[in-house]
N, C-alpha and C positions, 0 to 999 in steps of 0.2 A: 434310289434315285438310277445309279449306271446297269443297276443288272436288267438284263432283259427279258424279263419271265414273259411267256404267254399267255393271251388274253383268257385264255378259257380252258386248263387244262382238264378240264375233268372231260370232253368232249375226243379226243387225242385217245382216251383210257377205259372209255364209255361203249360195251359192247350189248347192239339190242337184245331187251328179249324175246321169244321166239311171241308171245302173247301182250308183250307192249308195241311188236306189231304191226298184231294186226288189230288191235283196241285203236289203232290213230286212222285202221287202213277204215275202219268201224266208222269213223269221223266223217275223213273223207266219201265216203260210198252213202250220206246221210246227206251232204256238202252236194252231191253231183245229183242227190234224189228231188232235192232240194230245189238248186238249174234246173235240173227238167218239168219241175213241173211248174216254177215261173217262166219258162221259157215257152210253155206250152197253152200254159194262161196269157199270156200277151197277144201268142200267134194267135190264138182265136177272138180274142178282143181285136186285133187288129185285121183279121184275114179280110172283112170285108172292103174297106180303106186301100192295103195295101195291095189285093189280088184284084183290087180296078184299073192300076197302074200297067200296060202293058211291059216295065221294063220288067218291073218285079214278079209281075205273074212268068217268062218267063226266064227268068232266073230260075224262081222255085221249080219251075217244071224240070228245068235242065241241073237240075241239085237230085228231087227229087223222082225224078221219071226219064230222064236220060239215061245217058250212053253213062256214066258214073253212079246214075243212082240207086236200083240195085250195088252197091257196092256200099257207097255208101251206106244209105238206110240203114242198108242190114247192118253192117257196122255197130252204126250206132242205139240198132233196135236191139244189139245183142249186146254191149256195153251196160244198157243202163240194166238188161234184164239181168248183168250178172252183179250191180248192181244190188241191183232191186232182192235179188235170193240170199247175196253175200248177208247186206244187210240184215234181212229179215232172221236165218237162220243163224248169224252172231248173236243180236239183238236179244229172238230167245235164249240162248245162252247164258247170256249177262242174266236175262233177267229169273230162267232159275238156278244162276250163284247163291242170286238173293236169296231163293228162295231156303237152297241146299248148303248154306255156308256152315254147317258141325261136318257134313261130308268132305268139304272142298278143300286138296289139298296139291301145295307145288306141282306135285308129279302126275295127277289126275289132270290137272290144267292140259301140259303140256305131250301129255298122251294123246287127248281130245282136240289137240288144235288143229292140226293138219288131215286127220280124216277128216274135220267138218272140212275141212278146203277140198279136201273130192269130191265130198256130199254137196257139194258146193255148185262144184265145177258138174258135176251131172247130173243134178235137178236142173240145171242154170239144159245146160242140153239137151235134158229128156222134154222140157217146155219149149225148146226152142226149135224144136224135132216135130211136137204139134200141133206147135202154130202153126 
């Protein structure tokens, strides 16, 4: 009872694998997209009620159209677009993995992860420049 041991010693020696990190990001982007959808639906439902109030209208105008509007909304939309593309591309990858179990090796998973991340960034930038 007198020995002072760490509560979770495995956390100090755990080295996260690249595949587990990207899997966690897949879940996080899914939560971000659900949150963005929920926030968008709430804004649409409350639009007529909130925008009839002057203080709310002026606040929305300052955030979305004012001096910080283009920076704020642009950054927010780019982040949501990046989450959408990431979640779609890596989700399609996981669906492919379920179908091609016999061809799947740890080396092939690790070799394709970083190029897929580069593809996600490239696709996001192409879509962003086209919009």
